[in-house]
C-alpha angles and dihedrals in degrees: 000000000000091000091050093051090046092052091050091052090050091050091049091049093051091046091053092048091049092049090051091050093051092047093054092043091053092055140256113327094003094122094055104028114114120227110269120252116237136196133190114274128195129208138171142181139078117057086185087072097032098103090057095042093048090051090055092045089056091046096054095043088077088056093055097261114132114205126169117196126187116197099210099142133281095268093053091044090058090048092049091052093047091050091049091241090128140035095227140004138211119215142167093212135032127248109284104185090242132012104260092226108034100027090228114155111265109177139111090247090231098309111136117244147164130203124224128177112245106168143004129210148143130268103234135194113224117191144185113219125152132190116189091347092305122111119242108232105174105059117157127200134182119220092251092052092047092050091051092049092057093044092050094247091120114042108165132058092228091061111137091239091059091045090052093049088055095051096257097316104138119210122213122274097269123150113246116238109197110203118206136172120275093200132058100283139181090220089060089050091049092050096043091047088055091046091050090052101040108020104025096153095054092044094048091053091049097041101059094271094306118123094198137109121259141181090220117071114221096235110229088354090288096308119133092235137025146123097282123105125201123214132182118242132353092279090052091053093049093045089056093049092050095049116113091235094054100082106146095032125133125180142184113240143140110278093243094072100056091036092056090044093050093241124142123244127205119262108234126218112242131203092265091059102256131120109231142178127232095253120154088256097051091045091050090052093047094050093055083085095051114122109223123198101243099181106112091198093057115095087224093054111156095013118134141245112198107184092109091045091060091057100033104151095214110116091227096057121126101206102212097058125137149149132256124213140213118222113216133183115249106176120105090220098048103145095217095052132094129168090258092051093048090049090053092050091048095051094041091053093044088058094042098051095038125033091002088069091069091066101052106064095072091049095054109277134098125236122243119259117244097258090060092044089056092044090051090054087054088059093045088055089065088073090061091045088055091049119020090197089072113101113232129138104219091194086083088075090072099022111043102198127191092358112156107203130146091225091062126073125187112260095015107054091150090071125082099231096192092053091044097053099031108137118244119243120263122258089246088065091070125099110266092031136073135328090227121234119271112282099027108133095017100132105160106142124095119254106264109158097251102098143348151200112301128222130321143159119307113262118195091202092232092141096033111047114227093006103108113149138188134217108226099175105016097237094136099258120102125234118244112292118275113264093029092125091252089281108156130202119241114235090013101133123104088251092050093243095113093223112160141076125011127228137232089252093281107158140171096273144166106279127208119197102205113120092184097052116115122231094238129075121275114274093243091051091047091051091051092049090050089048091049093053091045090053093049102038107027110029099057096054092047092049090048091054092050092049091048092053092050092051090050 
């Protein structure tokens, strides 16, 4: 009887030690924190970002978060939020009071809000061109040619400017059908912002004399008739491009849509003189030159200015790269908000701007760099400030724990890994050479340490500091830049196989930003572990000896 009671006490002791260990391992407050209460939230807006947002919606559904997202265009998303029809919005551009072109009201109508970046990507130009019944998949366009196509200055695919862009390769005499958005769209804003910056004269002539960005494309430059066709939504645009009767069509759309549909997009000529694709790597490089509003007291805090992105001199730049934002309510008295709704928004955004970023590169977007992840958490914290009952650990703003993101690398979170290891374009992607074969430059997989970009021409790095490369096999595609930590890119070869160099086991990992943290376990955790082992290995033999003596 004594032995039985003693064994039970030992078991209870070990159980308590184990429970304490698990509680500390799970984090502060984990043992006592109650499960959060959630409520259905609704959002609307950008279809440019919809493939990423819908991926995150599916992810969090398994965690008990119910999110409904309607991709009805950025302009309508801002209106829905302003009218309190939704709990959050997603937009490519901030509120501007009035649309600069149409004069349409574009304000929050007094509803409090904050912007936070949620995803980056490139505005792409999918097309449908056939020669002899076979689709052309390696079209190249300069910025000037592209601008003239969408302002009806170039109307046939055999135009000399297009032939020149493609190193003398003449396309058949096929009428060009530019496809634009019929609704107020972020992609129109992205394109018209680029036009305003880089081709102001052409855009002013097309846009009713106004050299300003807009969400509403002036179909056929305001003329009653013309070659352009307008479609509603990103899916509508891609469905038009894919139709059998749409040979000759070219559209503006986020890269994810043609990539997922298996359709080619035009390579665009960048400032350095290379034709590039809107891969997650080229977009990450381009956006290193983005100017971000870093004044927390400004209503437009964290919004972007892209003029330097368009002319980024790095050879890997994709010129039409940008960010997309969530709009969230920040007032304590917002009539649509409850604690449960705010908690759902908080946890949905935590997933989206952290581990959710690891899913979006292969489907045509580009993950946020760490400075914007931290800044986004600053904005998320405003939901807790509005309602103290919301659960959110604000320490994550400075110490981004367990955040799986391809732009982070363990030990060097201050570096943008994607921009650092982005492969350089092939020599055949220069004017006067090529065009390259289909697939060259298509680096869409995340870095994962199993393969990398093969070969390439030597680059001294004179115009891209710290970016010297070597050509190990002379196939026209550079190796990863020197100093990249030997981190290769999966699927990076010209054939898409990713065969090439190996890494020093550098993976996409959970990153902790805490320069003062020691490498060993916390003292409390260590004490509990020691106690656990003592309870399991030492106490039972001692008790057995005591019981044995009593029996004797």
